[in-house]
C-alpha positions in Angstrom: 13.4 126.8 73.1 14.0 126.7 77.0 16.6 124.1 78.5 15.1 123.0 81.9 17.1 121.0 84.4 15.7 118.4 86.8 17.2 119.3 90.2 16.8 116.7 93.0 17.2 116.9 96.7 20.5 116.4 97.6 19.7 114.7 100.9 17.5 112.0 99.2 20.4 111.3 96.8 22.7 110.7 99.8 20.2 108.5 101.5 19.9 106.3 98.3 23.6 106.2 97.9 24.1 105.5 101.5 21.4 102.6 101.1 23.1 101.1 97.9 26.6 101.4 99.5 25.3 99.4 102.3 23.8 96.8 100.1 27.1 96.5 98.3 29.0 96.3 101.3 26.6 93.6 102.8 26.9 91.5 99.5 30.9 91.9 99.5 31.1 90.7 103.1 28.5 87.9 102.4 30.8 86.6 99.5 34.0 87.0 101.8 32.6 84.7 104.3 31.6 82.0 101.7 35.4 82.2 100.4 36.3 81.9 104.3 34.2 78.7 104.7 35.8 77.4 101.4 39.2 77.9 103.1 38.4 76.0 106.3 39.8 72.4 105.4 43.0 74.0 103.9 43.6 76.3 107.1 43.2 73.2 109.5 45.2 71.0 107.2 48.0 73.5 107.4 47.8 74.1 111.0 47.9 70.2 111.7 50.8 69.5 109.4 52.7 72.8 110.3 52.9 74.1 106.7 52.7 77.6 105.6 49.7 78.8 103.5 49.2 82.0 101.5 45.9 83.1 101.0 45.2 85.9 98.6 42.5 87.5 96.7 40.0 90.3 96.8 37.7 88.4 98.7 40.1 87.9 101.7 38.7 90.0 104.8 41.0 89.6 107.7 38.1 90.0 109.9 36.9 86.5 108.8 40.5 84.8 109.7 41.5 86.8 112.9 39.9 87.2 116.3 41.2 89.7 118.7 40.7 90.1 122.3 41.6 93.5 124.4 42.5 93.1 128.3 44.6 95.0 130.5 47.9 93.8 132.0 49.8 96.1 134.4 47.6 99.1 133.7 48.1 98.9 130.0 45.5 97.6 127.6 46.9 94.8 125.3 45.4 93.3 122.1 45.9 89.6 121.3 45.2 88.4 118.0 44.3 84.7 117.4 43.9 83.2 114.0 40.5 81.4 113.7 40.9 77.9 112.3 37.5 77.3 111.3 34.4 79.4 110.9 31.2 77.9 111.6 27.5 79.0 110.7 27.2 80.5 114.4 30.1 82.3 113.7 28.9 83.9 110.7 25.8 84.9 112.2 27.5 86.6 115.0 29.7 88.4 112.5 26.7 89.8 110.8 25.4 90.8 114.0 28.6 92.9 114.7 28.5 94.4 111.3 25.3 96.1 111.5 
């Protein structure tokens, strides 16, 4: 009795895996944005009251909480970070556009 092995095309497997990876990443980012929207009230209250807040968990994506801008001062590029206190629906859709 002969043993046969099915050999698949590696490039096809890589394309399928890449597609699956993108789907998983996209779903994870979506869940991160939902968690971020749930934190809006707590963040704005802490900023208003001047109290500290620790946000922890596997669905905390710093890109949802920080915004940065790059500009040149005295011939040197400077990056400024700003904490986004509230993420709106338009912020979410623009974040989606920048990820793709």
